C-alpha positions in Angstrom: -14.3 12.0 -38.8 -15.8 15.2 -37.0 -13.2 16.7 -34.5 -9.4 15.8 -34.9 -7.3 14.6 -32.7 -5.1 17.5 -33.3 -8.3 20.2 -33.2 -9.1 18.9 -30.2 -5.8 19.5 -28.6 -5.8 22.8 -29.8 -8.7 23.9 -28.4 -7.4 22.4 -24.9 -8.8 19.2 -24.5 -6.5 16.5 -23.1 -6.5 13.0 -25.1 -6.5 10.2 -23.1 -5.2 6.9 -25.3 -4.3 3.3 -24.4 -1.0 1.9 -26.0 -1.0 -1.5 -27.4 2.3 -3.3 -27.8 0.9 -7.1 -28.1 0.3 -7.3 -31.8 -2.8 -8.7 -31.0 -6.2 -7.2 -33.1 -8.7 -9.4 -30.6 -7.0 -7.4 -27.9 -7.2 -4.0 -29.6 -10.7 -5.3 -30.4 -11.6 -5.3 -27.0 -9.5 -2.1 -25.7 -11.7 -0.4 -28.3 -14.9 -1.3 -26.9 -13.8 1.0 -23.9 -14.1 4.2 -26.4 -11.0 6.0 -25.3 -9.9 9.2 -27.2 -7.4 7.5 -29.0 -5.5 3.9 -29.2 -1.7 4.6 -29.7 -0.3 1.2 -31.7 3.8 0.9 -30.6 5.5 -0.6 -33.3 8.8 0.7 -31.7 8.9 -1.4 -28.7 5.4 -3.5 -29.6 5.1 -7.0 -32.0 3.0 -5.8 -34.6 3.9 -6.9 -37.9 2.6 -5.4 -41.0 -0.5 -7.3 -41.8 -1.7 -7.3 -38.1 -1.7 -3.6 -37.7 -3.8 -3.5 -40.9 -6.0 -5.1 -39.4 -6.0 -4.3 -36.1 -6.6 0.1 -37.5 -9.0 -1.3 -39.5 -11.0 -3.2 -36.4 -10.6 0.3 -33.9 -11.0 2.9 -36.2 -14.9 3.1 -36.1 -14.6 3.4 -32.5 -11.7 5.3 -31.5 -8.7 7.2 -33.0 -6.0 5.0 -34.3 -2.0 6.5 -33.8 0.9 4.8 -34.5 3.9 5.0 -32.8 6.4 4.9 -35.2 9.9 2.9 -34.9 11.8 5.3 -36.2 12.2 8.5 -38.1 12.6 7.6 -41.5 10.0 8.4 -44.8 9.3 4.8 -44.8 8.4 3.9 -41.5 6.0 7.1 -41.2 4.3 6.8 -44.4 4.0 3.0 -43.8 1.8 4.0 -40.5 -0.3 6.6 -42.5 -0.8 4.1 -45.4 -2.2 1.7 -43.2 -5.1 4.3 -42.4 -3.3 5.5 -38.7 -4.4 9.4 -37.9 -1.3 10.2 -36.5 2.0 9.0 -36.2 4.2 9.8 -33.0 7.9 9.7 -34.0 10.3 8.6 -31.4 14.1 10.2 -30.4 13.6 12.9 -31.9 16.7 15.6 -30.5 16.9 18.6 -32.4 14.4 20.9 -34.6 16.1 19.3 -37.6 15.1 16.0 -37.1 11.5 17.3 -35.8 11.2 19.1 -39.7 12.2 16.0 -41.0 9.4 13.7 -39.4 7.1 16.6 -40.2 7.9 16.4 -44.0 7.7 12.9 -44.3 4.2 12.9 -42.7 2.8 15.4 -45.2 1.8 15.4 -49.0 3.6 18.3 -50.9 3.7 20.9 -51.2 4.2 21.1 -47.0 6.3 17.5 -47.6 7.6 15.3 -49.9 5.4 11.8 -48.4 4.3 9.6 -51.1 1.1 8.9 -52.5 0.2 5.2 -52.4 -1.4 2.4 -50.0 -4.3 0.1 -50.1 -6.4 1.9 -47.4 -5.6 5.3 -48.1 -6.0 4.7 -52.2 -9.5 3.7 -51.6 -11.2 7.2 -51.8 -7.5 8.7 -52.6 -8.6 12.3 -53.4 -10.9 13.3 -50.2 -8.1 11.5 -48.4 -5.4 13.7 -50.0 -7.8 16.8 -49.5 -8.1 15.9 -45.9 -5.0 14.8 -44.9 -2.2 17.9 -44.2 -4.9 19.5 -42.5 -6.4 16.5 -40.1 -3.5 14.0 -39.4 -1.6 14.6 -35.9 1.9 14.5 -36.2 3.8 14.6 -33.1 7.5 14.1 -32.2 9.0 12.4 -29.0 11.5 14.2 -26.8 13.3 11.2 -24.6 16.7 12.5 -24.0 18.4 15.4 -22.0 19.5 16.9 -25.3 16.0 17.3 -26.2 14.7 18.5 -23.5 17.3 21.7 -23.7 15.8 22.0 -27.1 12.5 21.7 -26.3 11.2 25.0 -27.7 12.9 25.4 -30.8 11.4 21.6 -31.6 7.9 23.0 -30.5 8.3 25.5 -33.4 8.9 23.3 -36.2 6.1 24.4 -38.5 3.6 22.1 -39.4 3.9 19.8 -35.5 0.8 18.9 -34.2 2.4 17.9 -30.4 5.8 17.2 -28.7 5.2 13.8 -26.7 7.8 13.4 -23.6 9.0 9.8 -23.0 9.1 9.8 -19.8 10.4 6.3 -19.1 14.2 7.2 -21.1 14.2 10.3 -19.5 14.2 9.0 -16.2 16.5 6.2 -17.7 18.5 9.3 -18.5 18.4 11.4 -15.7 18.7 8.5 -12.6 19.0 5.5 -14.3 15.8 3.9 -13.9 12.4 4.5 -15.8 10.4 4.8 -12.6 9.1 8.4 -11.7 11.5 10.7 -9.7 11.5 14.3 -9.4 14.5 14.8 -12.1 11.8 13.4 -14.6 9.3 16.0 -13.0 11.4 18.8 -13.8 12.2 17.7 -17.2 8.8 16.9 -18.0 7.8 20.7 -16.6 10.0 22.2 -18.7 8.8 20.8 -21.8 5.5 21.4 -21.0 6.4 24.7 -20.6 8.2 25.3 -24.1 5.3 23.7 -25.6 2.8 26.5 -24.2 5.5 29.4 -25.0 5.5 27.7 -28.9 1.5 27.5 -28.8 2.0 23.6 -29.5 0.0 20.6 -27.6 2.6 19.1 -25.5 2.1 15.2 -24.1 3.4 12.6 -21.6 3.6 9.0 -21.2 1.7 7.8 -17.9 1.8 4.1 -16.7 -1.7 4.9 -15.9 -4.9 7.0 -15.7 -3.9 8.6 -12.2 -0.7 9.7 -13.3 -2.0 11.1 -16.9 -5.1 12.7 -14.2 -2.1 14.9 -12.7 -0.4 15.3 -16.1 -3.5 16.7 -17.3 -4.0 18.9 -14.5 -0.5 20.4 -15.2 -1.0 21.1 -18.8 -0.5 18.1 -20.9 -2.8 17.9 -23.7 -2.2 14.2 -25.0 -1.7 11.6 -22.5 -1.4 7.8 -22.1 -4.0 6.1 -19.7 -2.4 2.2 -19.8 -0.8 -0.3 -21.9 -2.1 -3.8 -22.8 1.4 -5.5 -21.6 1.0 -3.3 -17.8 -2.6 -3.8 -17.9 -2.9 -7.6 -18.2 -0.3 -8.4 -15.8 -1.4 -6.5 -13.1 -4.9 -7.8 -13.6 -3.7 -11.4 -13.5 -0.8 -10.8 -10.7 -3.7 -9.3 -8.4 -6.2 -12.4 -9.7 -3.4 -15.1 -8.4 -2.3 -13.1 -5.4 -5.7 -13.0 -4.3 -6.7 -16.5 -5.0 -3.4 -17.7 -3.6 -3.2 -16.1 -0.2 -4.4 -12.6 -0.7 -0.9 -11.0 -0.8 -0.2 -12.6 2.9 3.4 -14.0 3.1 3.4 -15.5 6.7 1.4 -18.5 5.8 -1.6 -20.6 7.2 -3.3 -20.5 10.5 -4.3 -24.1 11.3 -7.5 -23.7 13.4 -7.0 -27.4 14.6 -5.1 -27.2 18.2 -6.0 -23.3 18.0 -7.4 -21.4 21.2 -9.9 -18.9 19.7 -11.6 -15.3 21.2 -14.6 -14.7 19.7 -16.6 -11.5 20.3 -20.1 -11.5 19.6 -20.6 -15.0 19.6 -24.0 -14.9 20.8 -26.0 -14.7 17.5 -25.4 -14.7 14.0 -22.1 -14.8 12.3 -20.6 -15.2 15.5 -22.2 -18.1 17.1 -21.5 -19.6 13.6 -17.9 -19.0 13.9 -17.8 -21.0 17.2 -19.4 -23.9 15.8 -17.2 -23.7 12.2 -14.2 -23.9 15.1 -15.2 -26.5 16.7 -15.8 -29.0 13.7 -12.3 -27.2 12.6 -10.9 -28.9 15.8 -10.6 -25.8 17.9 -9.0 -26.8 21.2 -10.5 -24.4 23.2 -13.1 -21.3 22.4 -13.9 -18.2 24.5 -17.2 -17.2 23.2 -17.8 -13.5 24.4 -21.4 -11.8 24.7 -22.6 -8.5 26.3 -24.5 -10.5 29.0 -24.5 -13.2 30.9 -26.2 -16.5 30.4 -26.4 -15.7 26.5 -24.1 -18.6 25.3 -25.3 -21.3 27.7 -26.9 -23.6 24.8 -24.3 -23.0 22.3 -21.7 -23.9 24.8 -23.4 -27.1 25.8 -22.9 -28.0 22.2 -19.6 -28.3 23.1 -18.9 -28.0 26.6 -15.6 -29.2 27.0 -14.2 -26.4 24.2 -16.3 -23.6 24.7 -16.1 -21.6 27.2 -18.7 -18.4 27.4 -17.4 -15.2 28.7 -19.0 -11.9 29.3 -17.8 -9.1 27.5 -18.9 -5.0 25.9 -15.4 -4.3 23.3 -16.2 -0.7 24.1 -15.3 -1.1 28.0 -11.8 -1.2 27.4 -10.8 -1.7 30.9 -12.7 -5.1 30.7 -11.0 -5.4 27.3 -7.4 -5.5 28.6 -8.6 -7.4 31.7 -9.9 -10.7 29.4 -6.7 -10.1 27.3 -4.4 -10.9 30.7 -7.3 -13.4 31.8 -7.1 -15.4 27.9 -3.2 -15.9 28.2 -3.7 -18.6 26.0 -5.3 -17.0 23.1 -3.8 -17.6 19.3 -6.6 -16.5 17.4 -8.6 -13.4 17.5 -11.8 -13.2 15.9 -13.1 -9.4 16.3 -17.0 -10.3 15.3 -18.8 -7.7 17.9 -20.7 -5.1 15.9 -23.7 -2.7 15.6 -25.6 -1.2 12.8 -28.2 1.0 12.9 -29.3 0.8 9.1 -29.6 4.4 8.8 -28.4 6.9 6.3 -26.3 9.6 6.8 -28.6 12.5 6.7 -31.7 10.9 7.6 -30.9 10.3 11.2 -32.1 11.9 14.1 -29.0 12.8 15.1 -25.6 11.6 15.6 -25.4 9.0 18.4 -25.6 5.7 15.9 -23.0 7.2 14.0 -21.3 7.3 17.2 -22.2 3.7 18.9 -21.2 2.3 15.3 -17.8 3.9 15.4 -17.3 3.1 19.3 -18.4 -1.1 18.6 -16.8 -1.0 15.0 -13.5 0.9 15.1 -12.9 2.1 18.5 -14.0 -1.7 20.1 -11.7 -3.7 17.7 -9.0 -1.5 18.1 -9.5 -1.9 21.8 -8.9 -5.6 21.2 -6.6 -5.7 18.9 -4.3 -3.9 21.4 -5.0 -5.8 24.3 -4.7 -8.9 22.5 -1.5 -8.0 20.1 1.0 -9.3 23.0 -0.9 -12.2 23.7 -0.4 -13.5 20.3 3.2 -12.6 20.2 3.8 -14.1 23.2 2.4 -17.4 21.7 4.5 -17.1 18.4 2.3 -15.0 16.5 -1.1 -16.5 15.6 -3.5 -14.4 14.2 -6.2 -11.3 13.8 -9.3 -11.7 12.0 -11.5 -8.7 11.9 -15.3 -9.1 10.7 -15.7 -6.0 8.4 -17.9 -5.8 5.1 -18.1 -5.1 1.3 -19.3 -2.2 2.6 -15.7 -1.1 3.9 -15.0 -0.9 0.4 -18.1 0.8 -1.1 -20.7 2.3 0.6 -24.2 1.7 0.9 -26.0 4.8 1.1 -28.9 3.7 3.4 -26.6 2.7 5.9 -24.0 5.4 5.4 -23.0 5.7 9.4 -22.3 1.5 8.9 -19.8 2.0 5.9 -17.6 5.0 7.3 -17.4 2.7 10.5 -16.3 -0.7 8.9 -14.2 1.8 6.0 -12.1 3.1 9.5 -12.4 -0.9 10.6 -10.6 -1.9 6.9 -7.8 1.0 7.3 -7.0 -0.3 10.5 -6.7 -4.1 9.4 -4.7 -2.7 6.5 -2.3 -0.9 9.0 -2.3 -3.5 12.0 -0.4 -6.0 9.0 2.5 -3.6 8.7 2.5 -3.4 12.3 2.1 -7.1 13.2 4.1 -9.0 10.3 7.2 -8.5 12.6 5.6 -10.3 15.2 4.5 -13.2 12.8 0.6 -12.4 13.2 -1.4 -12.6 10.2 -4.1 -10.1 10.0 -7.1 -10.9 8.1 -10.4 -8.7 6.8 -13.6 -10.9 6.2 -16.2 -8.6 3.8 -19.3 -10.2 3.2 -22.3 -8.6 1.5 -25.6 -8.6 3.2 -25.7 -11.4 5.8 -29.5 -13.5 6.9 -28.3 -11.7 10.5 -30.8 -9.2 12.7 -28.7 -6.6 11.2 -29.9 -7.0 7.8 -33.6 -7.4 9.0 -36.2 -5.3 6.7 -33.5 -5.0 3.9 -34.7 -6.4 0.6 -32.0 -8.1 -1.2 -30.2 -11.1 -1.4 -28.5 -12.7 1.9 -25.8 -15.0 2.4 -26.4 -17.5 5.5 -24.1 -16.2 8.2 -22.9 -20.3 8.4 -21.4 -19.6 4.9 -19.3 -17.0 6.4 -17.7 -18.7 9.3 -16.9 -21.6 6.8 -15.3 -18.6 5.0 -13.4 -17.6 7.7 -11.9 -20.8 8.4 -10.6 -21.8 5.1 -9.1 -18.1 4.7 -7.0 -18.9 8.2 -6.3 -22.6 6.9 -5.1 -21.4 3.8 -3.6 -17.9 5.1 -5.7 -15.8 3.2 -5.7 -12.0 4.3 -9.0 -10.5 2.4 -11.9 -12.8 1.9 -15.0 -12.0 -0.1 -17.3 -14.7 1.0 -20.6 -15.1 -1.1 -21.7 -13.8 -4.5 -22.8 -10.1 -3.5 -18.9 -9.6 -2.0 -17.2 -11.3 -4.8 -19.0 -9.5 -7.4 -18.2 -6.1 -5.9 -14.7 -6.6 -5.1 -14.7 -7.6 -8.9 -16.4 -4.8 -10.3 -14.1 -2.3 -7.9 -10.8 -4.2 -9.8 -12.5 -3.3 -13.2 -14.8 -0.7 -12.7 -15.0 1.1 -9.5 -16.9 4.0 -10.4 -19.6 2.1 -11.9 -20.2 -0.1 -8.9 -20.4 3.0 -7.0 -23.6 4.6 -9.7 -24.9 1.1 -8.8 -25.4 1.3 -5.1 -26.1 4.6 -5.3 -29.4 3.1 -7.0 -30.4 0.8 -4.1 -33.3 1.9 -2.0 -34.1 0.4 1.4 -37.4 -1.5 1.5 
């Protein structure tokens, strides 16, 4: 090894580790491909039989540093983990300096300790191993009780100790009765990190996820967990199931058949196809809105008994209010009106385009929601569908001001869910990628046909799905954001206009 974990911590670096409890060598192999600073094999609370642990350490050690959290503070547990090739151990439930000294002695060869010489992996090159083991292997102890917090500085001053690690879950249970983050636990963590700083020994903190770990690093932690196999797999599975089933919605489906819809921006592109899809799905009446009279006469002629053209500019808020008063039978509002000037933030000649995009895409949508929400409530709930874009979640710099307006629209949509849920109103966000409409004219990348977006919208209402990503581009970006959002950001930054 070039620079050991212990040396990197002493130099001020913060080590990020992923904890594995599943007992699966295959999962260890996949996690190692992410090249974390360290993998901690949790023997105390995990499912690691000896042979699987031996195999897993061999699998990952050329890509990361294998550490073992042993089951107990005994010579056998500590020596066994190191004999398997672990480059360090984390010893749990240490409450006193004497217990810390016992762990160090069990992990060090004479004269610093009394570790026994042996093990299949270590004896493959025993002399080089003996020469470096006392210097390179990381020996850490865990503080997990209030008594240990009180003794933190004395524990940290134990000769030969490389790190004091805070077990936040057990501390949380001790202080508050639950393992969740709490002010009492934060105070205890700060006390331990301060004690470690005074003793000149790195302190570490167990964190459930990377966002917590970033904050602990700022606070001075030199070893953190950034996730674990069980939690990451469970969260990913729950997210996938929720997205596929309902998108998180618990209000139920909103059938289009027999419903009365209002569709803004219906004169072209996606809007026209939404009207057609609603007719096919059996809507009773569809108010199809455009800014100019006569723009929808041909579309209305396709189903004159059900499609009723109306004139509306969503930026005219008085007209919006009047339209809601007129259309008292609406149960599904579809906010499709939008504008895109296809310019980046810095190359636009002025702010006029950005202001118009925000006025139409955000304020216009907000005005429609405010005006029609009481109508929907009076009709028993219903649904609001906001036509956003996958760019509301990850911007594309060549149309930066549009992205800002769509991000504002998505935030609006998410906020409305909390307000309108008590009124039994479902709020849906449709987030397609590039669609073959006038808005994307001149852009050279694959585009979805408008009809496909309209079909996805109707399907979302029929199934009660809140967040919809129609098309391969939108689905791909959404998946990327769930797995590696910074990689998606870099990919989007590389896209250039035609």
